[in-house]
C-alpha positions as CSV (number, residue, x, y, z in Angstrom):
1,M,14.7,37.0,-5.2
2,A,12.9,33.4,-4.1
3,K,11.5,33.1,-1.1
4,H,12.8,29.3,0.1
5,K,10.7,27.4,2.4
6,P,11.9,26.2,5.7
7,P,12.2,22.6,6.0
8,L,8.6,20.6,7.2
9,T,8.9,19.4,11.0
10,K,5.4,17.9,11.3
11,L,3.2,16.7,8.3
12,R,-0.7,15.5,8.7
13,L,-0.5,11.7,8.5
14,D,-3.0,11.0,5.9
15,K,-1.0,13.8,3.8
16,W,2.7,11.9,4.8
17,L,0.6,8.0,3.7
18,W,-0.4,9.7,0.6
19,A,2.7,11.2,-0.2
20,A,5.3,7.6,0.5
21,R,2.6,6.0,-1.5
22,F,1.3,3.6,0.1
23,F,-2.2,4.6,-0.5
24,K,-3.4,5.8,-3.6
25,T,-5.6,8.9,-2.5
26,R,-5.5,11.0,0.6
27,R,-9.2,9.8,1.5
28,F,-7.9,6.2,1.2
29,A,-5.4,7.2,3.5
30,S,-8.0,9.0,5.9
31,E,-10.3,6.0,5.5
32,A,-7.8,3.8,6.7
33,I,-6.4,5.5,9.4
34,A,-9.7,6.2,10.8
35,G,-10.5,2.0,10.8
36,G,-7.5,1.7,12.6
37,K,-5.5,0.2,10.2
38,V,-2.3,2.7,10.5
39,H,-1.1,2.7,14.1
40,L,1.5,5.8,14.2
41,N,3.5,4.9,17.5
42,G,1.6,2.6,18.7
43,Q,-1.3,4.5,19.1
44,R,-5.1,5.0,16.9
45,V,-4.9,8.3,15.9
46,K,-7.2,10.4,13.6
47,P,-5.9,11.0,10.2
48,S,-5.1,15.0,11.3
49,K,-2.6,13.7,13.5
50,E,0.9,15.2,12.6
51,V,3.8,12.6,12.1
52,Q,7.4,13.6,12.7
53,T,10.6,12.1,11.8
54,N,11.5,9.4,13.7
55,D,7.9,8.4,14.6
56,S,7.2,4.3,13.9
57,L,3.9,3.6,12.1
58,H,2.6,0.1,12.2
59,I,0.4,0.0,8.6
60,N,-2.1,-2.9,7.8
61,K,-3.1,-2.7,3.8
62,N,-4.7,-5.6,1.6
63,G,-3.7,-8.2,4.7
64,Y,0.2,-7.0,4.3
65,S,1.8,-5.5,7.2
66,W,4.2,-2.6,7.3
67,E,6.8,-1.6,10.1
68,I,7.8,1.4,9.4
69,I,10.4,4.7,11.1
70,V,9.4,8.2,9.3
71,L,12.5,9.5,8.2
72,G,11.5,12.5,6.1
73,L,8.6,14.3,5.4
74,N,7.3,15.6,1.8
75,A,4.2,17.5,1.1
76,Q,3.9,16.6,-1.9
77,R,3.4,13.3,-3.8
78,R,6.9,12.3,-5.4
79,P,8.1,9.4,-7.9
80,A,8.4,5.6,-6.0
81,K,12.1,6.2,-5.8
82,E,11.8,9.2,-4.1
83,A,9.0,7.9,-1.7
84,I,10.8,4.8,-0.7
85,Q,14.0,7.5,0.9
86,L,10.5,8.8,3.4
87,Y,10.9,5.6,5.2
88,S,12.8,2.8,6.3
89,E,11.1,-1.1,7.3
90,S,11.9,-3.2,9.9
91,D,13.6,-6.4,8.6
92,D,11.1,-8.8,10.6
93,S,8.2,-6.7,8.7
94,I,10.3,-7.1,5.1
95,K,10.8,-10.8,6.2
96,S,7.2,-11.5,7.0
97,R,5.5,-9.5,4.4
98,Q,7.6,-11.8,1.5
99,A,6.8,-14.7,3.3
100,L,3.0,-14.1,2.9
101,E,3.5,-13.1,-0.2
102,A,5.1,-16.3,-1.2
103,L,2.5,-18.1,0.3
104,N,-0.2,-16.2,-1.4
105,K,1.6,-16.4,-5.0
106,D,2.0,-20.9,-4.0
107,M,-1.8,-20.4,-3.9
108,Y,-3.0,-19.1,-6.2
109,A,-0.7,-20.8,-8.5
110,S,-2.4,-24.4,-7.4
111,A,-6.0,-22.3,-8.2
112,P,-7.4,-23.3,-11.2
113,R,-8.6,-20.2,-13.4
114,S,-11.2,-20.1,-14.6
115,E,-11.2,-17.3,-17.8
116,R,-13.7,-16.9,-20.4
117,P,-13.3,-19.0,-23.6
118,N,-11.9,-17.0,-26.6
119,K,-13.6,-16.9,-30.1
120,K,-12.0,-20.1,-31.4
121,Q,-13.4,-22.3,-28.1
122,R,-17.0,-20.6,-28.4
123,R,-16.8,-22.1,-31.8
124,Q,-15.9,-25.5,-31.1
125,I,-18.2,-25.5,-28.0
126,H,-21.6,-24.2,-30.5
127,R,-20.4,-27.1,-32.6
128,F,-20.1,-29.7,-30.3
129,K,-24.2,-28.8,-29.0
130,Q,-25.7,-28.7,-32.6
131,S,-23.8,-32.1,-33.7
132,D,-26.2,-33.7,-31.0
């Protein structure tokens, strides 16, 4: 007979952030928590702090900010569609992040792109320099 594990009631914060796909590795999650980029219930905490359902998290990453409520715990990293079900994000958080994404998109779209010349362009440049 297969033993059933009891449902999780607590999980390390760094492990939860990794499972919820906010960070690519647990090490990145731990570094962000230690660096003060993640606050649990309004408090700066350590990576080993245990998170429970209904806890609030404030996450800052790459200039973007999330205000979320923990809805579920999962010790394993699952597909993104399942990871989204582990939390709910506040409407204000969604709106502010989308506004920042739109602003960054507009800002970088108007910036000149400096790409390397392709083979044809390099030949044209070479011919132009040789013609002098």
